[in-house]
N, C-alpha and C positions, 0 to 999 in steps of 0.2 A: 694841266690836270696830270700830274705824276703819280698814277696808282701802279701797284704793283701786288701781284698775290702774295696772301700771308703765307709763310711756308713754315715759319719756325716760331717760338716765344720772344726772340728780339724782333722779327718782323711785326707779331703783333704786339710788343708795347710801342712800337714806333707808329704802328697805328691809331693806338690809343689816345698817345700823345699828340697826333695829330686831331683827329676828331674832337679832342677837346676843346680846342679854339670855338668850334661852332655853338658849344653849349654857353659862352659868354657871349657870343657874338652872333645869334642865330641870322644865316642868308635868310633873304627875301626868297620864296617860292619860285621855282621856273630860272633861279639865276645859275652860272655855271658853279658857283659857290655851293648851291644848292644839290646840285645834281652831284658835287664831288662828296658831299655831304653822304647822300645816300647811297651810292656806290661804296663808300668805304664803310658805311653802315653793315650796307650788306656783306662785305668782305669778312667785317669782323663777325658777325652774327653766325656766318658759314664756318670761320675758324672754331668759333666757341661752341657750336652745335656738334663739330666733327671730333673736338676735344675734351670737351666736360658735358657730355650729354646729359640731361636731366631726366631720370625716369618716372613717367607719371606717378602720382600716388597710389597705392591699393584701394581698394572699394571701400574699407571702414575710414581710412585716412581721408579720400576725398568725401564721404558724406560726413564726416565729424567737420572738416574745414569747409564744407558749403553750410553747415547747421550755425556753425559759429559766425560766417561771415553775414547770414542773412538772419542772423538771431532765431534761427528754429530750434525746437526742442524735442525731447524723444519723442514727445505726444504729436508733434508735427508728422515725424516721420512714421508713429505708428498709424497715425490717419492714413497717411501715402500708401503704407505696406498692409492695412487694415488689421494689425493686431499688436498690441503692446507687447509681448512677451517677443514676437518675431523682430520687433523694433530693438528691444533689450539684447537678443541672442546674436544679432548682427552686429551690433556696437561692440559686444563683448567678443566678439570673435569666436562663438560658438557654432555658428551657422553661417553657410556662406548664402549668398544672393539666388535666387534664381533668376532664369534669365526675364520672367515676367517683371519681378520685381527692379532687375537693374533697366529694364525698358520705362519704367513708371519713374525712377530716379532721374532717368536721361531726359524724358520727353518734360518731366514738371518741375524738376529743378536744375536741368541744364547742365548737368553732372557729364563730362565727357564719358561717352560710352567703353572707351579704351582704357579708363581707370576702372571702372565697375566690371568690366568681363575680365581682367589680366589674373591670371592664375596665382 
């Protein structure tokens, strides 16, 4: 197993080329090839996380994405928050979530708290 750190774009491109073979010919779990894949995937993920971080969505985007994904309506949000006008104000960015509302959305809809309480 010849694995080296990914320090630059050239190393990154080589790692992507190398890992591509595993998607066409999946190694058997527990085999040396599978271990090689796991280590290579971890290195690629770390490089991507460091060089192209993905910021969490803001609260409204997270709520809208969850609503779309789960086919929730504004009425569903209003029921959770206790008021149709509050739901509308939040979705239209006219009012920020309270901590209680963020907690409800996190607990009931499993929206990451990081997105709901970000400034």
